[in-house]
N, C-alpha and C positions, 0 to 999 in steps of 0.2 A: 830639434832636430836639426840634422846633416841632411836631412832630403836624401838619402844614400837609400834606395829600396834595395831590404834583403832580400835572398834569395835563398829559400833552402833544398835540399833532397830528398823525399818521398821518405828514405832510408830517416828512421826512429835513432836518434841513439839515445840512451839510459847515463842518468849522474852521475852510475855510479862506474858503468863503461868506464865513464871516462875520467873518475879520479880514482878509483878505484874503495876496492869495501874499506870500510873500517875506515875512512879521510874525515869523518868527523862534519863535516857538513848537514849538519842536520837543518841549514835552515830551506832544505828544500827535502820535500815528502821522499820516502823514498822509491817510487813509481815510478817518479816524473818520468814522464818521455818527452823530449825537445826533438824540435826537427836539428838536422844539420847545417849548418849555414854553411854554404856553396865558396862564402869568398875567405871563406879563413880555413883556417892546416888547424889540427888537430890540436896540437900543440897551443894558438891563438882561444878554444874553444876551453880545453883544459883553462890555459890561463883569465877566460871571462867568470869559471862557475866559482877559479880558488879568490880570484880576489872580491867577490860580492861572496862569499861564505866570509869575510874576514882575516882575510893571511893577508901578513907583509907584504908590499911589494918584492922587500927580500928575498922571499920563502917563497915564497909564488914562480919565481924566476927561478929558486931552486928548486921547485920540487918540478917542473916543466923541462927545463933542462938547458935554461936559454941563460944570455946574461940583463944582469938587470937592465939596460943601456938597450935591448933589445928591444924587452918588456915597457919601458917608458919610451921609444919607436910608435909599439903594437898601441899605445896607449892615444897617440893622437890622431889614427885613423878611422876615418870618421866610421868605417862598419862595424868596429873595434864598436868602441865606444857608441853605437848603433846596439851590437848584441847588449856588452853592459850595461846597457837603458833597458832591454826585454829581460832581460834576467833576473834586473831588481824587481820590475814590477811583477815578474815569478814570482817573487821571494813576499813583495808583500803581498799579493793577495791568496798569497799560501796561508798567511800571516789572522788575515784579515780572517779566512775561513773556519781555521782553526776558532781566536776571538767568537763570530759565532755562533759557533759549535756550544762556544761554552759560556754563551748571553745568561739562557733562561738559568744556565744555574746561578749564576752569577745575582740573577736577580734576584729568584729565590734566598741566597743566602741571605738581602740585601731586606728582605720583608722577615727571615727571620731575627734579624739583629734589632731592627724595629720597637719586636714583643724583651728583648734583653733586657735583666734589669739594671743592668749598670746603663745608668743617663749618658755617660760618656759618647758609650756605642752607639745610644737609641743617635743622638743629635753625630754621630758620624756618618750612618747608614742613613739622617733624613737629608742632611746638607746634600753626600753622594746621588742620591735619589732626584732631591733637587738638579744640582749642580748638571746631570744626565740630561735630565729635559730640558732645563734650559738651554744647553746644548743641541740638541735636535731640535728645535723649534728655532735657529739661529740656524741649523742648518737649512733645515726645510725652505725659510726667510729669503738667503742669502741665494741659492737656487731657483728662488722662483723672478725672482728682482737679478740676477744672470739669464735666465729664461725669458726677460721682457725685456733685456738689454738687445740680445741675440734676433728677438724679431723685431726692433725696432731699426741694428744694423740692417739686417735682410729685405725690410721693407728699403729703407735707403739708399742700400749696395749700389 
């Protein structure tokens, strides 16, 4: 991170107000409200949303009404980069939330498939379950190791 603090006004802005209805920004929840960055213009904020939504830089610049040169210049600004990073994080958090909601349904499906009369399907379901279990164990092991390293680092500070 560039270390540039982002400052926001108390005014909240909705993604649809920035990019318009029907903009195809399915990456953002319909009712998302994000704080308006005091250091970025309306066009810069709109550009950030459109970039994160996956539009090409050529299409972003056309949609916003600026030249590609201007957009490339904005991409070099630390505040613009920080805003992009924050928006990407928002998209990822939203996606993870949606995945967590589907988790129980996916587990139930795998449980059902374990009883499927088709042997290859049962095997794939079992492998999927075992793989996810091992990945979870690895994750918690890495997390534990990282915590111990951080504690030692802070002790030696």
